[in-house]
N, C-alpha and C positions, 0 to 999 in steps of 0.2 A: 854688389857689394855683396850679399849672400845669395845663393840660389835660390828659387822660389820655392822652396819643398817645405814641408813640414816636418818637426823632430821633435822627438820627446827629449827632456833632460831632468837628471835628477841629482843634486848634490850628494855626497857619500851620509853615512849614518856618523853620530857621534862620535869622539875621539875625547880622552880625559885631557887633551890639550882643547879641545872645544869647551869641555866643561869648566875647566878653569879660566878660560878667556886669555889664553896664548896665542900668539902668531905662530902658524905651523909652516908657510911657505912648504918648501918642496922637503921639508923634515920627513922621513917616513915613519909615520905615527899609524897604528894599527886600531881599529872600531874597538870601544868599548862596550859591556855587557850592555846599555842603552843603545847604543849605534847598532848593536844585533838586533835590538830588537824593534828599531826602529827600520832597518831595511826589510824584515819582515812582513811588517805592517806594510809598507810601500809595495813588498811583492804581491800582495793582496789586491791593490788598486790597479799596479799596471797588469794584472794578469787579465783583466778586462778591455786593455787595450791589444790594437793591433801593430807591434815591430816588430824591426826585423833584427839584426843584428848590433849587438852592443858594444859600443867601443867606449871603454874605459882610459883614463889616467891608471900608470900603472903604479901608482903611490897606493899601499897597503889597503888604506881606508876606502880607494876609492874601488880598487881591485876586489876585496873582502866583498862591499855591496854591491859591486855587478854580478859576482859569483851567489851572492844571497837570491839576487831577482831573478838570476836565471836558473834558479832550482827548480828543477821537475818541468822546465821550458825547453830545452834545449837547445838554445838559439847559440852562433857562434858569439863568442867574445875575444873583442880585438884590443888589444892594448895598443895606446898612440900616445907617446912621449910630448907630443905638443898639447894635450890635454894637461897637465900638471901644472899644479897651484903657481901664482907667481912666485918666482923665487925673492925672498927678503933679506938674505945674508944673513949678517950678523944681528939681525932683529928676529931670526926665527927664534923659539922658546921664551918671547918676552912678553909681558902681558900687554893686552891691548891698551890699555889707559897708560901706559910708562911709553908704548912705542909711540904714542900720540905728542907727550911731550920730548922725545929723543927726536923727530923728526922735524918738526920745524918748516913742513913743507918741502922739504928736500928728501928726496930720494937717496939711502947710504948708495955710498961707491960700490959695494958689494951686491947691492940688490937689483935684479931686472925692473928696467924703467917702465912705467905704465904704456906706455908707445909700442916699444917693443913685446911686451906681453900681450897689448890688445892685437897687434900684429901676427903674433904666434896663435892665439884665438883663431882670429879670423881665416886665416891659412888653415889649420884642423878642421873647422867646422865646413869650409867650402871642400876640401879634399872628400869629407865623409860625405855630404850632400852630393857631390858629383859623382860619389861611387854607388851611391844605395837607390835602389831602383824601388825599395819599400822603404816607409819611414824606419830612420833607426833610432835608438836609445843610447844617447851620451850620459853617460857618469862620469862626473868630474865634482868639482869644488867651488865655495862661495866666490873665488875670484872670477873662476871662468863665468859663472851665471850675472854678477855682476858685469863682466866685460860685454857681455852677450846682448844683456839689457841695456846698456848706455848704448851700444851700439844700433839699438832699434830704438833708440831714443827715449827710453824708459829712465833714464840716469840715478833715478832713487831707488828702485827696487831692489829688492833683496829677497835671501832664503833661508830657511831654517835648515837645519839636516834632514834627509831625507823624505823632500817635498815632492812629488812629481811633477811635469808642466809640461804642458802640449806646446811649445812654438808654431805657429802658423800665420805661413806669409799673407801680406794683405791682399784683398780682393783686386785693389784696384790699386797703382802706384801712390796715389796723393794719402792712402790710410796707412799706418801705423800696423806693424807686426801684431798679431795678437797673444797674448801668452796667458793662458789656462790653467791654474793652479787646479791640478784632479785632485786634490786630496780636499779640496772645497766643494767637489762635487756629489761625495759622498754624505757628505750631511743634507 
């Protein structure tokens, strides 16, 4: 499945559509003022960590977050299309509560299936980890985080905007991956 290498992960900062509870998918929405502040706060946490290259989704909200996190660090920032959020087609721009009513457990025909989305995320993470010699930082989306957590047998794990995590491989094959919320360590 995954190469047994640690990596850092952070979801992008808040956008207006996050604040309004709307499905973004691959609609390219920038950070709002709160999202920019969140990214600066996360930067202070991540400065204490030893990561190498920053891999980011090319969508504005993730790329802007990556740029803020990299301010003063001079790390390479690499955009990776495979890290984009799941495409929701005609459901993008609709409130989450309305989407639940519309879906009725069926993925719309113009949306990316969960199987294809998870396969794309697995491919992205494997490519990144197989080419990274030092622990990378991945800046992406809540759907990417949930797909990763699900693959690691944490099916109900979610993240808020701009919370940095460290994913550590299991110490033995029978144990699960360790997912550390780095902002919890600040308190």
